[in-house]
PyMOL Python script that loads the backbone (N, CA, C, O; Angstrom):
from pymol import cmd

cmd.read_pdbstr("""\
ATOM      1  N   UNK A   1      -3.719 -12.188  18.022  1.00  0.00           N
ATOM      2  CA  UNK A   1      -3.864 -12.051  16.654  1.00  0.00           C
ATOM      3  C   UNK A   1      -2.000 -12.490  16.038  1.00  0.00           C
ATOM      4  O   UNK A   1      -0.951 -12.115  16.560  1.00  0.00           O
ATOM      5  N   UNK A   2      -2.123 -13.093  15.195  1.00  0.00           N
ATOM      6  CA  UNK A   2      -0.062 -14.061  14.456  1.00  0.00           C
ATOM      7  C   UNK A   2       0.550 -12.561  14.395  1.00  0.00           C
ATOM      8  O   UNK A   2       0.021 -11.728  13.658  1.00  0.00           O
ATOM      9  N   UNK A   3       1.553 -12.274  15.100  1.00  0.00           N
ATOM     10  CA  UNK A   3       2.466 -11.408  14.417  1.00  0.00           C
ATOM     11  C   UNK A   3       2.160 -11.899  13.070  1.00  0.00           C
ATOM     12  O   UNK A   3       1.033 -11.866  12.576  1.00  0.00           O
ATOM     13  N   UNK A   4       3.361 -12.420  12.416  1.00  0.00           N
ATOM     14  CA  UNK A   4       3.214 -12.756  11.199  1.00  0.00           C
ATOM     15  C   UNK A   4       1.910 -11.279   9.926  1.00  0.00           C
ATOM     16  O   UNK A   4       2.089 -10.475   9.012  1.00  0.00           O
ATOM     17  N   UNK A   5       1.355 -11.532  10.339  1.00  0.00           N
ATOM     18  CA  UNK A   5       0.488 -10.816  10.136  1.00  0.00           C
ATOM     19  C   UNK A   5       0.782  -9.367  10.734  1.00  0.00           C
ATOM     20  O   UNK A   5       0.711  -8.375  10.009  1.00  0.00           O
ATOM     21  N   UNK A   6       1.067  -9.298  11.886  1.00  0.00           N
ATOM     22  CA  UNK A   6       1.343  -7.170  11.807  1.00  0.00           C
ATOM     23  C   UNK A   6       2.486  -6.936  11.188  1.00  0.00           C
ATOM     24  O   UNK A   6       2.732  -5.788  10.818  1.00  0.00           O
ATOM     25  N   UNK A   7       3.810  -8.460  10.855  1.00  0.00           N
ATOM     26  CA  UNK A   7       4.656  -8.106   9.959  1.00  0.00           C
ATOM     27  C   UNK A   7       4.579  -7.375   8.667  1.00  0.00           C
ATOM     28  O   UNK A   7       5.182  -6.390   8.240  1.00  0.00           O
ATOM     29  N   UNK A   8       3.054  -8.653   7.847  1.00  0.00           N
ATOM     30  CA  UNK A   8       2.818  -8.688   7.025  1.00  0.00           C
ATOM     31  C   UNK A   8       1.457  -7.076   6.700  1.00  0.00           C
ATOM     32  O   UNK A   8       0.960  -7.084   5.574  1.00  0.00           O
ATOM     33  N   UNK A   9       1.233  -6.504   7.167  1.00  0.00           N
ATOM     34  CA  UNK A   9       0.993  -5.312   7.438  1.00  0.00           C
ATOM     35  C   UNK A   9       2.101  -3.806   7.697  1.00  0.00           C
ATOM     36  O   UNK A   9       2.018  -2.627   7.352  1.00  0.00           O
ATOM     37  N   UNK A  10       2.746  -4.327   8.199  1.00  0.00           N
ATOM     38  CA  UNK A  10       3.729  -3.679   8.100  1.00  0.00           C
ATOM     39  C   UNK A  10       4.122  -2.904   6.290  1.00  0.00           C
ATOM     40  O   UNK A  10       3.863  -1.973   5.528  1.00  0.00           O
ATOM     41  N   UNK A  11       4.945  -4.212   6.473  1.00  0.00           N
ATOM     42  CA  UNK A  11       5.878  -4.854   5.144  1.00  0.00           C
ATOM     43  C   UNK A  11       4.460  -3.489   3.532  1.00  0.00           C
ATOM     44  O   UNK A  11       4.756  -2.652   2.680  1.00  0.00           O
ATOM     45  N   UNK A  12       3.397  -3.969   3.915  1.00  0.00           N
ATOM     46  CA  UNK A  12       2.551  -3.253   3.209  1.00  0.00           C
ATOM     47  C   UNK A  12       2.650  -1.901   3.281  1.00  0.00           C
ATOM     48  O   UNK A  12       2.933  -1.171   2.332  1.00  0.00           O
ATOM     49  N   UNK A  13       2.423  -1.559   4.383  1.00  0.00           N
ATOM     50  CA  UNK A  13       2.557   0.392   4.661  1.00  0.00           C
ATOM     51  C   UNK A  13       3.831   0.545   4.241  1.00  0.00           C
ATOM     52  O   UNK A  13       4.062   1.753   4.205  1.00  0.00           O
ATOM     53  N   UNK A  14       4.849  -0.135   3.880  1.00  0.00           N
ATOM     54  CA  UNK A  14       6.407   0.738   3.627  1.00  0.00           C
ATOM     55  C   UNK A  14       6.370   0.660   2.447  1.00  0.00           C
ATOM     56  O   UNK A  14       6.990   1.496   1.789  1.00  0.00           O
ATOM     57  N   UNK A  15       5.687  -0.292   1.852  1.00  0.00           N
ATOM     58  CA  UNK A  15       5.704  -0.610   0.061  1.00  0.00           C
ATOM     59  C   UNK A  15       4.890   0.115  -0.396  1.00  0.00           C
ATOM     60  O   UNK A  15       5.193   0.467  -1.536  1.00  0.00           O
ATOM     61  N   UNK A  16       3.717   0.626   0.066  1.00  0.00           N
ATOM     62  CA  UNK A  16       3.007   1.852  -0.834  1.00  0.00           C
ATOM     63  C   UNK A  16       3.219   3.655  -0.350  1.00  0.00           C
ATOM     64  O   UNK A  16       2.328   4.504  -0.382  1.00  0.00           O
ATOM     65  N   UNK A  17       4.737   3.871   0.099  1.00  0.00           N
ATOM     66  CA  UNK A  17       4.870   5.129   0.098  1.00  0.00           C
ATOM     67  C   UNK A  17       6.243   5.254  -0.921  1.00  0.00           C
ATOM     68  O   UNK A  17       6.920   4.287  -1.271  1.00  0.00           O
ATOM     69  N   UNK A  18       6.454   6.470  -1.255  1.00  0.00           N
ATOM     70  CA  UNK A  18       7.488   6.889  -1.821  1.00  0.00           C
ATOM     71  C   UNK A  18       7.452   7.215  -3.306  1.00  0.00           C
ATOM     72  O   UNK A  18       6.558   6.689  -3.970  1.00  0.00           O
ATOM     73  N   UNK A  19       8.068   7.788  -3.729  1.00  0.00           N
ATOM     74  CA  UNK A  19       8.539   8.824  -5.134  1.00  0.00           C
ATOM     75  C   UNK A  19       8.019   7.586  -5.960  1.00  0.00           C
ATOM     76  O   UNK A  19       8.005   6.471  -5.438  1.00  0.00           O
ATOM     77  N   UNK A  20       7.532   7.820  -7.432  1.00  0.00           N
ATOM     78  CA  UNK A  20       7.408   7.348  -9.188  1.00  0.00           C
ATOM     79  C   UNK A  20       9.256   6.708  -8.588  1.00  0.00           C
ATOM     80  O   UNK A  20      10.073   7.252  -7.845  1.00  0.00           O
ATOM     81  N   UNK A  21       9.306   5.257  -9.400  1.00  0.00           N
ATOM     82  CA  UNK A  21      10.041   5.004  -9.704  1.00  0.00           C
ATOM     83  C   UNK A  21      11.006   5.598 -11.222  1.00  0.00           C
ATOM     84  O   UNK A  21      12.235   5.527 -11.235  1.00  0.00           O
ATOM     85  N   UNK A  22      10.295   6.093 -12.271  1.00  0.00           N
ATOM     86  CA  UNK A  22      10.910   6.789 -13.285  1.00  0.00           C
ATOM     87  C   UNK A  22      10.269   7.675 -12.958  1.00  0.00           C
ATOM     88  O   UNK A  22       9.085   7.525 -13.260  1.00  0.00           O
ATOM     89  N   UNK A  23      10.549   8.779 -12.343  1.00  0.00           N
ATOM     90  CA  UNK A  23       9.809  10.009 -12.611  1.00  0.00           C
ATOM     91  C   UNK A  23      10.273  10.500 -14.225  1.00  0.00           C
ATOM     92  O   UNK A  23      11.223  10.100 -14.898  1.00  0.00           O
ATOM     93  N   UNK A  24       9.220  11.517 -14.555  1.00  0.00           N
ATOM     94  CA  UNK A  24       9.607  12.140 -16.189  1.00  0.00           C
ATOM     95  C   UNK A  24       9.656  11.150 -17.216  1.00  0.00           C
ATOM     96  O   UNK A  24       9.535  11.784 -18.265  1.00  0.00           O
ATOM     97  N   UNK A  25       9.798   9.626 -17.544  1.00  0.00           N
ATOM     98  CA  UNK A  25      10.060   8.903 -18.471  1.00  0.00           C
ATOM     99  C   UNK A  25       8.922   8.014 -18.363  1.00  0.00           C
ATOM    100  O   UNK A  25       8.598   7.137 -17.562  1.00  0.00           O
ATOM    101  N   UNK A  26       8.162   8.752 -19.935  1.00  0.00           N
ATOM    102  CA  UNK A  26       6.948   8.330 -20.627  1.00  0.00           C
ATOM    103  C   UNK A  26       6.796   7.046 -20.948  1.00  0.00           C
ATOM    104  O   UNK A  26       7.414   6.301 -21.708  1.00  0.00           O
ATOM    105  N   UNK A  27       5.348   6.823 -19.846  1.00  0.00           N
ATOM    106  CA  UNK A  27       4.709   5.253 -19.823  1.00  0.00           C
ATOM    107  C   UNK A  27       5.190   4.273 -18.649  1.00  0.00           C
ATOM    108  O   UNK A  27       5.132   3.043 -18.620  1.00  0.00           O
ATOM    109  N   UNK A  28       5.931   5.623 -17.199  1.00  0.00           N
ATOM    110  CA  UNK A  28       6.127   4.873 -16.234  1.00  0.00           C
ATOM    111  C   UNK A  28       5.874   6.330 -15.234  1.00  0.00           C
ATOM    112  O   UNK A  28       6.646   6.839 -14.421  1.00  0.00           O
ATOM    113  N   UNK A  29       4.584   6.723 -15.622  1.00  0.00           N
ATOM    114  CA  UNK A  29       3.770   7.338 -14.734  1.00  0.00           C
ATOM    115  C   UNK A  29       3.250   7.212 -13.669  1.00  0.00           C
ATOM    116  O   UNK A  29       2.149   6.879 -14.108  1.00  0.00           O
ATOM    117  N   UNK A  30       3.147   7.202 -12.823  1.00  0.00           N
ATOM    118  CA  UNK A  30       2.009   6.987 -11.510  1.00  0.00           C
ATOM    119  C   UNK A  30       0.788   6.857 -11.476  1.00  0.00           C
ATOM    120  O   UNK A  30       0.148   7.886 -11.255  1.00  0.00           O
ATOM    121  N   UNK A  31       0.139   5.752 -11.649  1.00  0.00           N
ATOM    122  CA  UNK A  31      -1.042   5.558 -11.745  1.00  0.00           C
ATOM    123  C   UNK A  31      -1.890   5.983 -10.714  1.00  0.00           C
ATOM    124  O   UNK A  31      -1.838   5.273  -9.710  1.00  0.00           O
ATOM    125  N   UNK A  32      -2.754   7.057 -10.668  1.00  0.00           N
ATOM    126  CA  UNK A  32      -3.291   7.092 -10.219  1.00  0.00           C
ATOM    127  C   UNK A  32      -4.227   6.901  -9.387  1.00  0.00           C
ATOM    128  O   UNK A  32      -4.402   7.159  -8.196  1.00  0.00           O
ATOM    129  N   UNK A  33      -4.848   6.370 -10.263  1.00  0.00           N
ATOM    130  CA  UNK A  33      -6.060   5.426 -10.240  1.00  0.00           C
ATOM    131  C   UNK A  33      -6.358   4.025  -9.558  1.00  0.00           C
ATOM    132  O   UNK A  33      -7.437   3.636  -9.109  1.00  0.00           O
ATOM    133  N   UNK A  34      -5.024   3.297  -9.590  1.00  0.00           N
ATOM    134  CA  UNK A  34      -4.502   2.497  -8.898  1.00  0.00           C
ATOM    135  C   UNK A  34      -4.119   2.448  -8.125  1.00  0.00           C
ATOM    136  O   UNK A  34      -4.210   1.396  -7.492  1.00  0.00           O
ATOM    137  N   UNK A  35      -3.421   3.528  -7.614  1.00  0.00           N
ATOM    138  CA  UNK A  35      -2.759   3.823  -6.214  1.00  0.00           C
ATOM    139  C   UNK A  35      -3.596   4.463  -5.434  1.00  0.00           C
ATOM    140  O   UNK A  35      -3.105   4.788  -4.353  1.00  0.00           O
ATOM    141  N   UNK A  36      -4.892   4.812  -5.639  1.00  0.00           N
ATOM    142  CA  UNK A  36      -6.266   5.209  -4.687  1.00  0.00           C
ATOM    143  C   UNK A  36      -6.732   3.565  -4.564  1.00  0.00           C
ATOM    144  O   UNK A  36      -6.812   3.249  -3.377  1.00  0.00           O
ATOM    145  N   UNK A  37      -6.924   2.904  -5.113  1.00  0.00           N
ATOM    146  CA  UNK A  37      -7.459   1.593  -4.852  1.00  0.00           C
ATOM    147  C   UNK A  37      -5.829   1.040  -4.290  1.00  0.00           C
ATOM    148  O   UNK A  37      -5.859   0.302  -3.305  1.00  0.00           O
ATOM    149  N   UNK A  38      -4.941   1.254  -4.668  1.00  0.00           N
ATOM    150  CA  UNK A  38      -4.345   0.363  -3.158  1.00  0.00           C
ATOM    151  C   UNK A  38      -4.545   1.335  -2.165  1.00  0.00           C
ATOM    152  O   UNK A  38      -5.629   1.443  -1.593  1.00  0.00           O
ATOM    153  N   UNK A  39      -3.766   1.913  -1.965  1.00  0.00           N
ATOM    154  CA  UNK A  39      -4.701   2.698  -0.468  1.00  0.00           C
ATOM    155  C   UNK A  39      -5.881   2.618   0.079  1.00  0.00           C
ATOM    156  O   UNK A  39      -5.993   3.146   1.185  1.00  0.00           O
ATOM    157  N   UNK A  40      -6.991   2.003  -0.473  1.00  0.00           N
ATOM    158  CA  UNK A  40      -8.440   2.132  -0.116  1.00  0.00           C
ATOM    159  C   UNK A  40      -8.136   0.409   0.651  1.00  0.00           C
ATOM    160  O   UNK A  40      -8.478  -0.047   1.742  1.00  0.00           O
ATOM    161  N   UNK A  41      -7.525  -0.064  -0.250  1.00  0.00           N
ATOM    162  CA  UNK A  41      -6.894  -1.755   0.230  1.00  0.00           C
ATOM    163  C   UNK A  41      -6.749  -1.461   1.305  1.00  0.00           C
ATOM    164  O   UNK A  41      -7.707  -1.438   2.078  1.00  0.00           O
ATOM    165  N   UNK A  42      -5.461  -1.134   1.698  1.00  0.00           N
ATOM    166  CA  UNK A  42      -4.235  -1.044   2.983  1.00  0.00           C
ATOM    167  C   UNK A  42      -5.572  -0.661   3.769  1.00  0.00           C
ATOM    168  O   UNK A  42      -6.066  -1.590   4.409  1.00  0.00           O
ATOM    169  N   UNK A  43      -6.196   0.505   3.812  1.00  0.00           N
ATOM    170  CA  UNK A  43      -7.210   1.118   4.676  1.00  0.00           C
ATOM    171  C   UNK A  43      -7.904  -0.185   5.094  1.00  0.00           C
ATOM    172  O   UNK A  43      -7.932  -0.605   6.251  1.00  0.00           O
ATOM    173  N   UNK A  44      -8.397  -0.712   4.151  1.00  0.00           N
ATOM    174  CA  UNK A  44      -9.414  -1.740   4.588  1.00  0.00           C
ATOM    175  C   UNK A  44      -9.213  -2.502   5.422  1.00  0.00           C
ATOM    176  O   UNK A  44      -9.860  -2.602   6.465  1.00  0.00           O
ATOM    177  N   UNK A  45      -7.753  -3.531   4.899  1.00  0.00           N
ATOM    178  CA  UNK A  45      -6.838  -4.339   5.379  1.00  0.00           C
ATOM    179  C   UNK A  45      -6.622  -3.997   6.951  1.00  0.00           C
ATOM    180  O   UNK A  45      -6.459  -4.634   7.992  1.00  0.00           O
ATOM    181  N   UNK A  46      -6.688  -2.975   6.648  1.00  0.00           N
ATOM    182  CA  UNK A  46      -5.960  -2.294   8.918  1.00  0.00           C
ATOM    183  C   UNK A  46      -7.272  -2.231   9.531  1.00  0.00           C
ATOM    184  O   UNK A  46      -7.438  -3.051  10.434  1.00  0.00           O
ATOM    185  N   UNK A  47      -8.229  -1.476   9.271  1.00  0.00           N
ATOM    186  CA  UNK A  47      -9.396  -1.329  10.055  1.00  0.00           C
ATOM    187  C   UNK A  47     -10.104  -3.169  10.121  1.00  0.00           C
ATOM    188  O   UNK A  47     -11.110  -3.377  10.799  1.00  0.00           O
ATOM    189  N   UNK A  48      -9.468  -4.247   9.401  1.00  0.00           N
ATOM    190  CA  UNK A  48      -9.626  -5.502   9.535  1.00  0.00           C
ATOM    191  C   UNK A  48      -9.631  -5.885  11.246  1.00  0.00           C
ATOM    192  O   UNK A  48     -10.342  -6.179  12.207  1.00  0.00           O
ATOM    193  N   UNK A  49      -7.775  -5.539  10.626  1.00  0.00           N
ATOM    194  CA  UNK A  49      -6.997  -5.741  11.659  1.00  0.00           C
ATOM    195  C   UNK A  49      -7.309  -5.313  13.083  1.00  0.00           C
ATOM    196  O   UNK A  49      -7.220  -6.022  14.086  1.00  0.00           O
ATOM    197  N   UNK A  50      -7.690  -4.037  13.015  1.00  0.00           N
ATOM    198  CA  UNK A  50      -8.204  -3.539  14.378  1.00  0.00           C
ATOM    199  C   UNK A  50      -8.786  -4.165  14.734  1.00  0.00           C
ATOM    200  O   UNK A  50      -8.563  -4.177  15.945  1.00  0.00           O
ATOM    201  N   UNK A  51      -9.897  -5.171  14.387  1.00  0.00           N
ATOM    202  CA  UNK A  51     -11.445  -5.453  15.269  1.00  0.00           C
ATOM    203  C   UNK A  51     -10.706  -7.056  15.713  1.00  0.00           C
ATOM    204  O   UNK A  51     -11.215  -7.606  16.690  1.00  0.00           O
ATOM    205  N   UNK A  52      -9.580  -7.753  15.035  1.00  0.00           N
ATOM    206  CA  UNK A  52      -9.097  -8.806  15.100  1.00  0.00           C
ATOM    207  C   UNK A  52      -8.743  -9.725  16.908  1.00  0.00           C
ATOM    208  O   UNK A  52      -8.229 -10.843  16.942  1.00  0.00           O
TER     209      UNK A  52
END
""", "prot")
cmd.dss("prot")
cmd.show_as("cartoon", "prot")
cmd.util.cbc("prot")
cmd.orient("prot")
């Protein structure tokens, strides 16, 4: 597996965590549906990398 793939996966994971950027400001609430979709996409990508 290319080291670039591992770096990219680590970047995705680190970018997927953290508090909302504008807590309490109307119109900037976290989109939980999108968050779950992103989580599932990251998990799917990680599972694909395990089989490389």
